[in-house]
Each structure stands twice: as structure tokens, then as C-alpha cells.
N, C-alpha and C positions, 0 to 999 in steps of 0.2 A: 505495498500497501504505499503511496506517495503523499508525503506530507506535502500541506497547503497552507499556505499565508494570505490571512484577509489582506485585502487592500486598506482596510476602513480598519485604521492602528487606535486601539487608544491608550496614549502616556499625557505627562504631565504638559505636552506642551498643546494638548485638547481640551486644556480644562479652562473654563472664560470665568473670568471675574467681573459682575456688573456693577460700575461704579454709580452712584449718585439714585436717579429716579428713574436709571435705566432695566432694573429688576421691576419697577411697577409697569412697566412701560413694555417687556418682555413679556410679565407673568400676571396680569391684571386680577385673572382669577383669585388669586393668595390673599388677596386684600379689600377686594368689596364683592367676592364671588361672580358670577355668570356675568358677562359683559349682554344682558340685555336689562328690564325692567326694572330688574330689581337689584341690580350695579348702580342704573341710573338714580334711583333710590336710595343705596346704600349712602352714595356720593353727596345726597342733599342730605341722609343723617348725619354724616359724620362731621359736616361745617354745623349744621344744627347742634350736636350734640359737643361742640366746642364753645357755643354761645350760652348752652345751657349749663355747662359747668361754670362760668360765669355769674348765671344764677344760684345755681348751689354753693357758692361762696359767697355769696349775697352783695355785689357787686353791679348787675344787672337784673330787670325786671320788665323788658321788652326785646322782643325779636321780632323780626320784618322777613317774613318770607316771601321771596318773590319771582313767580314763573313771567318767563318776559315773551312777547310775543315772537321771539326767535330761539324759544328754544333753551336759551338760557335763564341761569337761574344765581339770584344775590340775598344774601344771608346779611342782616345787621343786628348785631346787638349794640345796646348801651352798659356795656360792661366798662370795663378800666383803659380797653384797647390792649393790642400785643404790642408790648417793649418795644420800640425803632429807635434803643440806642445802641452802642457798637458792644458784642461780644466782646471780650478779650481774647479768649483763648480761640474764637472762631474768625475772628478781626471779621466780623461780618454784623447788620443789622440783627434784630433778633426779629424782625418782621422776613428776613429774608430764610433766616433759619427754620423757620417755622413752616416757611411756602417751599423748601428747595431740600432740606436734609431729611430724610427719615429719622423719626423716634428722635426729633430735635423741639424742643418744647419747655414749659414749666409744670409736666407734670412726674417730675423723676426724683428732681432736688427735694429740699426745706424749702416751707413757704410759699409755694408758687399754687398749691391745690391740695386742699385735705380730703375733698371728695372729686372724683373725677368719671365721667361715662366715655370721654375719651381716654382709653386708658395708655394706651402702646405709643401717640407723641406721631404718629402716621396721616390722618384725618385732612388737614390743608396741605400736605406733600404729595398725597394720593390724589386726590382730586387736580392738582397743578398737574404732577406728572399726565394725567387719563384728559386733560382739556387741549382743544384749541387755542382758546386764551382762558385768560384769567388775568383779576388786579385784585391786590386788596388794599383798600382805605382804613387808614388808620385815624383818629381823633383823639389827641393826649397833649396837654401840656400845653392848650390852646394853640398847636397846630397840626394841619391836616396833612397827612403822610401817605403818599403812595408809591406801591412799586409795581409792574406790568409783567409778564409771565406769557412767553409764546413757548408751547408745547412741552412747559415745564423749565426755561429756560430765561431766566431775569432779562427783562432789555433796558436795561440800566440799573445805576444805584435806587435805594429809596430815597426819594425827595420831599421836599415840605413844598407844597404845593397850594397851599393859603395856610385860613386861621382856622381853628376851631373855638366855637363856643362852649361846646358838651364833650363828650368822651367817648368811644365805641369801636366799632369792628363793625367794614362792609367786605364780603367776598364775595365777588362778582366774577362768575365763569360761564364757558360754554364746552359742553362734551366735544372728545374730538371723535368724529364720523368714522373715521378711520378703526378705534377701538369699538364704539357702540355705532352699530348697522342703522338700528332705526331711533332716534332722540324721539320718544314721546314719555308722560309722566302722567301718572294716575291721580287725581286730585283727591280721590277719597281717599284713598289708602295710605297717603300721605297726611291727609288732615285726619285721619284716626288717629297715625302715631305724634302729629304735635297737640293731639286733645289728650292722648296720654300725658305728654310732658309737661302742660298745660295742671292736670289735675293733680300730678306726682311733686309736682314745684310749686305750693301755697303761694299766690301775690305775682307768679309769672303771668303775662299775657304775650299770644304769639299771634301774630296777624299773617294769614297766609293769603295771599293776593296771585289769580292766575290771570293773564292778558287774553291767554289764547281764549277762553269760553268766557273774559269778564264778570269772574268772580270772587269773591273775599270773604273771609272767613276769621271769626278771631275768637280768641281763647282763654276767657280768665276765667278760674274758680277759685273762691275764698275757700271753700269749703276744701279742701284740696281732695285726698284720698275716699271721702264722705261722701263728697258730690257726686265722684266715679261710681262709688257701690248705688250709690240711687238713682245714677245714671242706667247702671246695668239691668238695674232691676223696674226701670220706670214704667211699665205693663205687666208687676207682675201682682201676686195678692202677697201682703207682709204677713208674716208670722209676728216682727217688732219693729217699733219705729221709737225714735230714730236710729242708723244702725248705731251697731257697736262698734265704740272707737279708744284705740289704746298707742299713747307715744311713749317711750321710754330709751334711755342710752343705756346700756351694758357692754362693760368692759372697751370701749370706743365706736360701738356698732351703736346706732340707730336704727332704731326699728319704731315703724308706722304700720298699723293695724287696722282694716275697717271691714265688717263683716254686718252681715242679712241674711237672716231664714225669708224665704219665701216657701209657698204651699204646694210647688210643681213637684214632680215625681221623677225629676231627670237626675243627671248627677251635677257636683258641685261645679259651680263658675269661680275659679281661683286663677288670679292673676298675680305671679309674682315679680316685682320687681328690685334689681341691686343697683345703687346707681342711676335710678331713673331707665334702667337697661330691661327689656322686658327679657325676662327669664322663662321660655317656653317649656320648657326641659321642668323648671321647679328647683332644685337643690335641698342645699342646708337648710335654707330659710324656710323654705316649704313642707319640710319634714318638722322640721319643730313648732310653725302652725300646726301640722295636723296631730302630732303626737298631744302638743297641749290640747286643741278642743279635745280630742277622743279622753282623755283622761279627767278634763275637768266635768264635761258634762257625764261619764259613770259613776264619777264620785259623787255629784249633784243628788245622780237617781238613784244610787244607795241612800243615802243621807237622806233623803227624801220621800224614802219606803216606793217609791216609784217602779223602782227594778229591783223584784224581789230575790232574795239572800239565793236563793238555787237558780235563780235566772243565770244566764251568759252575758257577758259580759257584751255593750252593742261594739261593732265592728267601729270601721274607720269610716268605709263607707255608709254605713247606717247614718252617722251623726253627721256627714256632710252632703245625704240630700238634701236636694233645695236650696241650695246655700252659695250665696254670693258673698265673695271674700278679693279683696286688694293687701297685698302683702309688701312693704316697701322697707331694704334695710339699704342704709348707706353708711359705707364703710372705707376705709384709708385703702386699702391693697386687696381690693376683691380678686378673687381666682377663680376661673372657669375652666371647665372640663374643655373644652374647645374656643378655636378662633373666635365663633360665631357666638359666645357667650352663652351659648343657651341654658346653662344649667352651673349654677354657683356651689363649688364644694367648699369654702372657709368653715370651718369647724364650730368658729366663734359665731356664725350667724345663727345657725340650729340652737346655741345654749341660749342667744340673746333673746330668740323669736320665742322661744318655749317658755323663759322666764316672764318675762312679759305679757304674752296672751294667758300665759297659767295663771299668774296672779288675779291680772285685771280683769280676765272673763269670770273666775269664780266672785270677785265680788260682783260684778254684774248680774249675773245669775241670783246671789242673794240681796241684792238690792232692788229687783225686779221678779219677784216672785211669779206672777203675771205671764209674764214672756217668756221668764224660766220654765214655767208649765206643760207653754205652747211649743218650745223646741224641745221640752223631751218628748212628750207624745208623741211629735213629729218622727222624733228616731224611730221611736219602739214601734209605730207604724212601718217605718222601713225597714226595720229589720225584720218583721213578721211576712210583707211584700220579698224580700231578699232570701227568704227561704220556701216560699212558694217559687220566686221566681228557677231559684239553683234545681225546685222538684220538675218544672216546666222544660228548663234546660236539658236536662238528663233526658226525658220523654224525646228532646228533638235530637239529641245526639246519638239516641240508641237507633232512634226509626232512620239516623244518616246511618249507622254500623252496619244495622241489618237488612249484609245483600247489598250494602250501600244503595239503598234505594233512594234514587234523586226523582226530584218534583216530575209528576207524568208529563205534564207541558213541558217540560226543559227539552228542545231541541239541539240536543248537544253538539260539541263539535267531536273530532277521531283525533287531533295531535293531544297526548297526555303532556305536551310541556308547556304549565300554565307560564310561562314567561310569552310562547308566541300564542295564549289564546285569550280571547275576549268574549265579554259575555255585553249580551243587547238586552236589556229590558227594557219592552215594548209596553207602553199602553193600548189595550186591548186586543181582541183577539183578530180583527179584521185585519190587524198592522203587522199582530203578529205573523200571520199566514205570508203575505207577503214578504216582510222581513227573513220568514224559514227559506222562501226559495229563493229569494233574491241572494242570500250571505252565500260567504265561502264555507261550504261545509269542514272544510279541512282545519280552522282556528275561528271560527265563529259561531258561539253558541248562544241560542233564543230564547228570554225567559219573556211569555206574554203574561201579564198582569191582569186578569180578568174581575178585577175590582178594587177598588181602593184602600190601602194599606187603611190603621186605626191610627186617630187622631194621636199621635205621639205625646201632642201636650196633655191631653188627660187619660192617657194609661200606663199603667206600670209595665214594667218590662214585662212580667208572668203572664198579665193580660195582651201584652204584645204579641209571645209567644203562644196566644192563639189563635192567630190570626191566621188564615192559608196563607194570604201574598206574602207577609212576616217569614212564616216558615218556610216558605218556598225558596226565598232572597237567601235566607242562611241558608238552608241545607247546600243550595245549589254552589255556595262558594264555599261552604265546606270547612271554614278556618272560627269556629263560635261566633259568641256575639257576647258585647257587653263585657266585662270582667274577664272572660273566659277567652275574647278573639284574640286571634294568633296570626298575624298576617304572612307568616312564613308557609302556611297550610294552606294559603288561597290556591283554588282550582283554575281562577284566571286574573292573571296580573292586571285587567283593563276590565272597568263593569263601564257599559256607556246608558244613562238613564235617554231615552228615545220617546218623546212624547212630540202629543199634538201641540201644532203652536197657536192653540187659543187658551181658555180660562181654566177651562177641567184641564189642558197640559201642563200648566204654570201651577195648578192647584197639585196634583201627581208627582212635580215635580221637585216642588218646597217639600212636601210630605216629605219624599226620598232621601232629601237632601240633610233632612232635618232628623230622620233615624239615623243615617251613616253620621253626621256629627256626634250624636250623644250616644248610641251603641255599637259603633265601629268606626269609633276616627281615624283609628293607623289608615285605613283603606283612603282618607283625603290627604293627610299627614306625609303616606307614602308613597303617594302620586298615582293611585289605583284607579278615582272615581272621574268619569267625562260626563259631558251633554254632549249629545249629538245633535248635528245642527240641520235638520232638512229647511228644504228650503221653501219658501213660501209660493213662489208665483214660476210658472212653464210661460215662456212668452215666446211666441211663435213668428216668424217673420218671412214668408217663402218658404225657404226650406230648409231657413237657421231657426234654430232652437235653444232657446236659455233658460237656464234656471239662475232667480234670482231668490235671495236672504230678505230683503227687506224692500218695504213700500220705495225708500232713497234708492235703490239699489233701481228696480224695475223705471223709476219714472227718469231718470238719467238717461239710460239706456233709449226708451222711447222717445224723449224728447230731442236726443243727440239724431234722431231720423228726418226726413224730411214730409213735409204736409203729405203729400202722395202717399208715401211708405208707413206713415202711422196708420193711416186708413186701412193698411192690409194687414194691421197689426192683430193677432187674437192672444188672447189674457186668460190665463187657468191659476186660479186661486187653490190652494189646497187647503180646504181645511181641515185633512184630519189626514196623516198617514195612510191610512186605509185608500184613499182614494189614488195615490202611485201604485201601478202594476208594479210585478217584483223587479224586472229591469231598471227601472226609474229608482223604487230605494237604493239599490244596488248602485249605480252610477253616480248619484248626486247625494246619499248619508253613509253607504256604508263599505264603497271599495275605499281603499287607504289613501290610493293614488289621487284622489279627486276630493275624498269629504273635509271637512272641515267640524271638526272637535274642539270642544273647549276645556283645559282641565280644570277642573275643582279645585279652588285654594282655601285655606281657613278662613279668609276672609270671606270670600263667595259662602260658607255654610254658616257661617257668624252670622252673616245678613240674614241668608233664610232663615235661620234659627231664630234671630230676633222677630223678623217680620211675622213667623208662623204663631211664637208665642202671643204678639200683641194681634192678629187677626184670629186665633182660636184658643186666646184664652180667657177667664173669665170677665175680666174687665171691658166696661163698654165705650168708654169715651174716647179711649186711645184707637179702637176698631173703629168709632164712626168719624172720627177726625180723620184716619188714615183714608175711608171709602171719599168722604167730601174731598180731599187733597186730590186724588190720584183719579177720581173718577170721570173727568173730563182725559186721562191717555188713554183708555179701553178706547180700542178698535177692533173692528170686528168681531163683535162680541154674539157668543150664538149661544139662542136662547130657545 
């Protein structure tokens, strides 16, 4: 055998060191995540976080965020302003250090920031590196300082360009189109983040302006996280008024907790923050909170003989049913399990939260016996329902395991690899029949729903599991439900909700989204849930036939035709999926090369859940207000 030498040698000469901001330009995903709308939003958040740090330090109370008509973004805060003086070690202005050097800023040494959301000192410099242009203006010491950059490179030194009568920092940038192929922002998503920031920082006003759609929103909440909890529960029936609130500093960890029980049957809604960063996976502070309320409620229930001596303790799930809470900690050196900061791991945060909630909540129950009794009775009902749900869940599991009995109406696919398989949950037998005939049987399964699933707003899990449609979905997916849900056991890695484009279809979509949000949340967080987008119109013009997904698209196409040609146009509006033959359904909605599908995000599901609570809950005024507000938006209502 002859030895061969590869032409691609790997030695010291092949190793590259990226200097300055080149590392950011080469690997932007390491710093801002994917270079899509999420990356664009992360750039905005990085700069706003810096401004919030000034507010946390007590130096700012106003932040203005402005999306301009050219898709550039500017952020102003009335804090101290980035120091413009010369740093003796770097021999450059503090402004230039913050904008051009990674990990350069006031968040590492003493005296800059005690508490900070932007921990790594990369925010401003990363935004600069990934922008076509950026400039920073600082008002400080009676002077207005300015420095401009192109693709991260200063276009000159920091200059004094005028006088200043106040203090603050303005950062204005345009993302680089070579990095972000489409520059577009979701106003609602950004506004939700700014709303959270305003709740978490009492006395901070955030003004958000979008010139593209001429909208402006201001957020200011004197009540802080108590107002946050009230907002989250605004359409729910409450067991306690006002929300419980506690604040305390333990071992240099500042703890704020607000919580309120409702009569809903769904799982808890607990939001955990560390230094104003939303920790989606919770962490030490959330563990401390859960431990404390479980212990306090069990102790209280036994002390008042509501929970008998021989009865087992209430579980954590029992005491958290229907609970809405915000847990916010602020600490000097937070540690997270990953760069995305989704989970806090500081052990002192657990100790601080557990001590704060344990003492304050125990005192609250003693001082408010009526609320205490309602809360404990609620948890006892939850415990009984949990046991009933376990029995019902076991029945579902056995039914699936005995001969692997899949729902009779399921048309399964032939491929056995879940990563290649997808299932369409389709509204009605008629659409289900077309979908079964039009699909690619190798990887596409069809599950028609013959009726609506139960109102998840008013039914516990044990009742939901008795509903045929719910049982069919659970059994077909094969991954369990609620606390037993295991995404690794999914039989399909994509579930697509396919419903009619009318009021009934929207209702079914909302029902399903709410069900998945409450009982199979990993379907959403792991990216398994989608919404199919069937067309609304078929427009024929001579031999040409085109499908359109909105009234606006159809009108735009027709208006481009000559008046003579417009007379030859025929338009068919699809009132339901069943009006499409199998070939049309495949071509427009199911063929992976042509179809348009929307991936469901947590924001989508949470909005559906809130809308569903408002429309299907017990409170009439918010439902009436919603209907009055949106009635004029309804088109093509089938009655």
C-alpha cells in the first residue's frame, strides 16, 4: 500500500488570530445568535440593556428607542454618559473603548456598575462591528461629544461638536445588509421586552417609536412588578387582592417577589429575572421560590388542620396551580449556565429568595386568613385533580401501548424516522379526506379532528384526557402530556395545524395553540409546532392560474392588469379546505417546495393563551371590550 500525503496540511501557519472586532464579523452568531430577526432584536436589546444599567445604578429615568424610516435604530438615555476622557492605559477615549474593543467598559472593575444586565462589555462594540454605520453622541460636562464609525472602524477621533445642557448617551446605527439579509423588526416583540424592563425597574420610562408604521408607545409603571402581575392577571378571576409583594436584601442579593393566585386550572405562570434578564429556564432563584411557597403552604395547611395528619403533603405542582408570579433578583456577579443567560446558577440567589419568600409569605397567610383559606382550598382541589389526571393519563398510556393502538382516523406515514416525519392536524372530515389523498404518504400523516377540543380554560387535565380529540392527538404523538411529556419520544418532529381561514378555523387554531402551550410546551420551545397557510383565493386569467394568501395580494395582482384583462379574470375564494381538491391542497399547502408554513413561537402561543383566557374565561367586561374593539376587523364571516 502506498502512503499518500494530503494537500491540505494543518500546522501552525494555518492558524489564524482574529484581531479586534474581526471575530464578531467572522462569527456573528457567537455574539448575537442567528443573523435573522432574532439577531436584529438582540442588537437593540444589547444597547437598551446598557441604558437600563444606568437606570439600575440610579442615574437614568428615561430611555427613548426609535426605529427610523430607513430601518436604522437610535437609543437615548439620560444617564451619566459614556466617559469621553482619555484612558491612560489604552490611550484612547472611553467612548472609543466602549465602541471598538470587546469586553471594554465599566462593568469589570470597581465603581462602574454594582448591578448590570450587560455583563460582558460586548454590547456596543458588537453592534458597531455588525453595522454599516454607527455614531455615538455623549452629553457630559456641558459638552456634546461625537464619534462616527463605518463597519466598526472610527472615522476620526472623538470630537466636541457643541454644548450640552443635560447628560446622556445616544447610539444610532444601521445594521449591515451583508450580515442581515433582511432588516425588519417586530414592533410587538420589542415592545413586550421594553414593557418587562419598565415593570422591573420602578420609575423608569421607556418611549418606543416606530416611524415605519407611525406608532409610539410609552411604558412607565410606578408599581413595578406588582403592576406586572396585575397586567398578567388582568382577565382572570382572582383569589387574592392585591398581589402579595416582598422585597428584601440577603447577603448582597436584592430580592423582589410579587405573586397572585387565580381560579384557573392551568399550570403556573412564573417569570424569573436576574438583573432584568429574563431567565426562560429559571434557575437558582426560581428553585428558592418554589421551595419556599411549597413549604409555607404545607405548614400553614397543617397548622390550621385543613390538611389532616394522615394526608400526604401537597406537591409543588399543587401549590402552583393558577399562580402568577414575578421573581426578580439583582446581584453583583450573576452566573448563567450559558451565553444566552436562560438559567441562573448562583447558589446565593436560591438562599436569598427562599428566605425572603419563606418569612414574608408565612406572615401574609397569618395576617390574611380569608385569602389563606382560599389559597389552601385551591391547592387541595388541585391535588385531587392531579391524582385523577394520573389515573386518566395511565389509561391513555395503556391504550397506546396495548398493541400500539393508534387513533382509527389517523392516516399514518410509512417512514419510521421521526426527524423526517410530519403530521397535519386537520379541521373536519372533508378537508381530512382531501389531505389524505393529496399528501406524500412517505413522510406525511393526517389526523382529522371531527369536533372541537374542550375549552381548556374551564377544564382540568383529567377532563381534557376524556375528550376524544385530545386523546387522539396525544396518542398519535406518542410523547405523553403535561408533566409526563417527553419530546424525545415524538413520532413526528413537525406538527402542522391546518384549519379553515374563517372564524371557526381561527377558534380551532387558538384552542390547539392554548392546549400545546399549557400541556405540551416543549412542542413550541423545541420548534416542533407549525401553522399551515392555505391560500384564500384562486385567480384565473386566461390559461394562467395563481393562488393568493390575502385580499391585498389578490388586489395587487388584479390592479396590475389592463382594464380589458381585468374583465377576463375569475376569482374563487376558498371558504374551507374541503373546497380544494387533493391536487390543489398538495400544490398550495402541503408540498414542501411550494408551501408557506409559520413556526409557532412562545410569543405566539402566549398571545393565544392570553386571548383565549379573555374570550373564554369567566370575566365578561374584557370579552365585551375585545369584541367591540375588533368587530370591524372581521371579514368574510360565515354565519
